[in-house]
N, C-alpha and C positions, 0 to 999 in steps of 0.2 A: 460399484463400491463405494462406500461413502468417504468422504475426505478423512475423518477421524481414522477410519481404519487403514486408509493408504499412508496416513502420516504414521500411524503407530508401527505399520510394516517397514518403511522407509528408516524411521529410527531406531527400529531393532536390528535391521538388516546392516545399518551404518554400524551401530554399537557393537553387535557381535562380530562383525568383521574388524573392528579394531581388539576386540578382546580375543579373537582367534591369532591375530597378528601377536599380541602380547604372549598368549599362553605358546606360540609357536616360537617366539624368541626366547622366552624362558626355558622351555623344553631344549632348544638348540644350545643355549648358554650353559645350561646345567649337564648336558651331554658332553660337550666339549670340556666343560670342569671336571667330570669324572675321568674323561678319557686322558687329559693332562695329569691328573692326580694317579691315574693308573700306571702312567708312563714313569711317574717320579717313584713309584714303587719298584717299578721294573729296574729304575735307575740304581735305587738302593740295594737291590738285589745283586746287580751286577759289582757294586763295591764291596759289599758284604762277601760275595764270591771271591773277589780278589784278594781280600783280607785273610780269608780261610785259608784259600788254596796257596798264595802266592807268597804271603808274608810269615805265615806259620810252617817254617822250614822243618822244624823238628817233629811235627806231629804227623803220623801216618796218613795215609789217604783214607782207609777204613775210619779212622778216629774223625777225621775232618767231616766225612759223610755222616757218622753217627750224629757229631753235634750240630751239623747243618739241620738234619731231620728233626732233632729234638728242640732247637731253638728257632727254627724258622718254617712256618706253615707252608705246605705246597700249595702253589696256586693252582687254578684249575688249567689243565694242559700246560704246565709250566716245563719249559726246556731251557736248560742253561749250558753252555759251551764255551770252552776256553781254547784258544787256538794259539799255537806258537808262532815264531817268526816265518815258519816254513808253511803256515797255514793248515798245521795238523793238529787235530783235537788231542788235548792231554789232560790229565787228572781225573776227567770223569768218564768212566768205561760204559758209554751209551751211545751208540752210532743210529739210533732210531730216526735222529733228525739232525742234518748237518746243512751247513750253508756254503753256497760256494766260494771260489776265490774272488770273483769279483767284488762280491758284497763285502768280504773281508777287507780287501784293500780299499775300498772306499771309507770303511771303518778307521781304517789307519791314517788315511789323508784328511778326513774330516774330524777325528778325536771322537766325535759322539755323533750317533744317528739315532733317529726314532723315525718309526713307520709302522704301517698296518699291513699285515699280510693274510687276508681274509678276514677272519674274525679274531685273529690274534693280533696283540700289540707286541713289538719287537724294539728292544733297545740294545744297541752295541756301543762298547767303550774300548778306547785304547789305552791299554796300561802297561806302563814302564816298570820294571822290576829288577832286582839284582841278579834274577835269574834268567832274565831277557826281556823281549817286548812281546806283549801277549794282546789277543783281542778277545773280549769278553762279550758274548751275546746272550741276552735273555729274551725269551717270548713266554707269553701265557694269554689266556682267553679271560677277559673280566666279566667273568658270568653274574657276579653280583650286581655290576652296573646294569648288565642287560635286564637283571630282575628288577632294579629299582627304577630303570625307564619304563618298563612295562606297567609297573605299578602306577608312575607318575602320569603315564598316558590315560591309563584308567580313571584315576582320579581327575585328570584335566577334563576328560569327556564328561562326567557326571557333572563337574563344576561349570562347564561350558552349557549343558542342556539347561541346568537349574537357572543360570543367569540368563539364557535365553528367553525361557519362560518367565521368569520375574521381568525381563526388561519389556516383553510383549504385552503382559497385563498392566505394567506401569505406565507404558507408552500410551495405550488406549486410554487409560484413566487421565493421563495429562493432557492428550489430545482433546479429549471428550471436554475437560475443563477449560482448555484454551478456546476450543470452538463454542463454548455454550453460549457466548453473545451472538453468535451466527444463527444457532438454533432459535434463540429468543427472536432475533430478527426475522427469521423465516416465518416463526409462530404469528409474530404481529403482522408481516405482511399477508397472511393468509385472512386476516380479519378485515383487510381493507376491500370495501365494495364500493358500489358507484354511489350509494346513500351516506357514505362517511369519508370523503376524499380529505376532510381536514384533519383526518388522523395522521399522527407523525410518529414513526419509530424511534425508539429510545438510542440516542448516540453514544450514551455511555462517557466515561470520563477518560479511558485509554486513548491516547493518540496513536491507534494503530489501524491496519487496513479495514478492518471490519467497522472501526468508528468512520473511516472515510467513507467506506460504503452506504453507511446509513445516513452521513451528512448528504452525499450526492442523491440519495433515493429521496430524502426528504425535499431536496431542492426539485427534483422531478416532480414529485407529488404536489408541491406547490403550484408548478407551472399547470400541471394537469387539473388541478382544483380552480385555478383560474380560467382555464378553457371550458371546464365542465359549468361553473358558474357563470360565463358568457352564454352557454347555450342555453342553460335553464333560465337565465334571465331573458334571453331571446325568445325563448318559446311561451314564458310567462307573461311578457311583457310587450315583446314586440308586434303580436298579433293584434292586441287592445291597441296600442299606440299607432300602429298603421291603420287599423279598420276605422279608428274615429274620424280621421280627416278623409278616408274615403268614403265614409258613410254620410259625412257633411256634405263632401262634394255632389254625392249621387241626390241626396235629400234638396240641395239648393238647385241642383239641375231640374229635377222633377218639377219642383215649385214653380222655376222660372218657365217649363214649357207646359205647366198644366192649362194656361191661358195666355191670351194676348197680353203683353205687357208694353209698357211705354220703354223707349231706348233707355232713360235713366235707371228704370229697374233692372233691364238686361245688365246693364254697366256693373249695378251693386252685385247683381247674382255672379258674374264673371270674376268681380273682384273677390268676392268671397271664396269662390273656387280657387283662383289664384293663391290666395293666402293658404287655403288648405293644401293645395299642391305643393307649396314652397314649405310647409310645415313637414309633411310626408317625405319630400326630398332630403330636408335636413336630418330626420331620422334615418333614412336609408343611408345617406353620407357617412353618418355618424356609426352606424353598425358596421359598414364597409370599412371605414377607416379603422376601427378597433379590430377587425378581422385582419387587416392588412399590417397592423402593429403586431401581431401575434407571428404572422407569417416572416414578416422581415426579421423580426427578433429571433427567430428559430434557425434563419439561413443568413443572417449577416455577420459580419465578421468586426469586432469592436475596434476602435481606433481613438487615439488621444485627439479630444477636442477641445479647443480653446474656447473656454466660455465667454471670454472678453469678445473674441471675434464673432462668435456666433451672435451676441446680443447686438452687436454693430451692425450686422447683416439683417437682423429683424427689424433692428431701428430703420434702417435704410427701406426696406421692403414695406414697412407700414406706412412710410411718409410718402410712398407713391399711391397709396391707395386714394380712391375718391371719398371726400367727407370723412377723412381719418384724423383723429385728432393727434395730439403731439405724444411722442412715446420718450419720456425724458430718462437718460443713462446716467448713473453715478457709479464710478468705479474707485476701488482702493488703489491708488496710483502707485504704490510701493510694490504691489503684489500682480498688476492686470498681466503681466507677461507670463505668469507662472500658475494661472489659474486653469488648469487642464484636467478633464476627466477622461475616464475610458468608456465610450458610449458609441452608439450608432447616432449620426449627426442627424439624420433624416427623421427618425422617431424624436431625438431631443428636441429639435425644433417645432414638432408638431405639440409635443406638450407644453413649450413656452408659448406657442401661438394660442393656443386654446386658453391659458390662462390671461393672457394680454387681451385676447378677443373678449371675454367676459368682462374684463375691466372696464373696456370702451362700451361694451353693451349696457351694463348696470349704471355707467356714470353718464349717459347719454353723450358719449364722445368727448368727455372731458379728458384732460392729459392724465395717463397713467405713468407712474415713476417706478422705475427699475433699479436697484442697487445691487451691487457685487462686492462682496468682501471676503476677506480670507481672515476666519477667527479660528478660535481654540477647538470647536467642533467640526470643522471643515470648511469647505467653499460654500458661502452663503448667498442664495439670491433672494432678494425680497421684490415681489411685485404689488405695487399698491394703486387703488383706484380712488376716484372722490365719489363714488356712488353712496346710496342711502345705508350700506352695510348688510350683513346679513342676519336676519333675525335669530334670536336663540333656538326657537322651536326648529329652525332648519338646518343648524349648524351640524347635528350629528349624522345627516344625510346627504350632504352635498356632495361626496364623493361615491354615492351609489349610482349605479346606472338609471337611467330614465326618470330620476328624480331632479328636478330642476324649480329654483325659486323664480325663476325667470317666467314660467309658466303664469305664475301669481301674479307677476306684475306686468303679463302682456308683453315680455320681450321675445316671445317666438322661441324660447329654447326647447333644446331636446332632451337636456339631462345627460349628456354623454360626454361634454368636454373636460370637466374636472374628473369623472371617473377615467377618461382616456390618459389624461396626463398624469395623476397618481400612478396608474397602472404602468407607464412608460418609464416614469421616474425610479419607481422600485425595482423595474427590470435591470437598472444601472446601479443598484444599491443607493440610492438616493432616497430621501423622504421628503413628503408634500404635507405641509399643515397649514391650518387657517390660524393666524394671531389674533388675538384679541384686539379690536380696533373700535369696538363700540358701534356707534351709529353715524361714525364719520368715516366711512368707505370700508374697504376690506384690503387687508394685506396677507398674501400668500407667502410662506417662507418655503424655499427649497434648500435643502442640505445635501452635499456630495462630499463622501470621503475623499481625502487626499490620496493620489497614486503612491 
């Protein structure tokens, strides 16, 4: 059963249950009101009977009966009895219905009694007169109320059925309207194939569960798109990038073995093979590192990372490397203890090291400067080198995998460092951009939002 049908049924059941309670309460209150009203009518009968039979002493019994029948309509199943102090019926010569002495004494004690006797309602009063003390009891069947209640039940039944049908139809319509964004979401999800993973579903403007579902689905698609891009990039480029050094190694080895050569020639051939092997090792390392970054991000728990402490650790590690130039740090002293981001420290260190390593490589191991500041847009890290800068034609492609200006400058780059750095930083809601520094080195700006 579809969600909209279940919602319509649940809403209808809840609404009709409340309606049933209201109708039942209305019926109960109305029946009690009619019952009380009929008791009041019987009470009036007892007082009228007392005035006719006990107060009018000069009028004969037959005349009283004629006046009573003339001016008072007889109720359905009506019985009126007057009992004297000895509990004997008087004035009315009809013994078809009598009350026992226990009930008569109860009326004397309480003054007035109301109760139901089967389908009849009974009212008894104690009346003092100059002729003595009397008990007057009147009973009758409220047939008109029974008729009204039956009509009311019929009307309520038809009203209940009509409202039930209207509620069911309107609930289906309302549920369909509310779940319309979900239907749109489902139809858009059906359009996603392996060749259009960049497609994103509409998130809408309502801050509801469907909007939250769409937003989280888009985040999932972004992660899947990155994984598929990596896979396609690996298939499209890795084979070529790996085949080139392997082919070069094979050709160099075949040429070296084609005839007897001098020791110097063999050394040149081996050095060439070693360079190709190092290049291939760099490519493989970059690919494995990128794959490991995906695995670690999927399984790692984020934690608060102090950017100041991490940069000091990186500075210390670079200072211990052989032939490494100086990494100069500059902090915003007022906020250096508060610059904390939510990230995986291992991955974040990989991203920073990739950018710093590029700075040393392109500047021939000249000093790399790193500043850390708290600015209006967030926590800003700038990493600057003293190299020749990045050519205008290369700037749009520097964050693409397997693209490296270092290859053109014979720096033995693999084109994976900046791609991995940008990918990792974006995973932690940060941004990495190249600031315009002309031909006087390169400056990379990293921005993290505040926690």
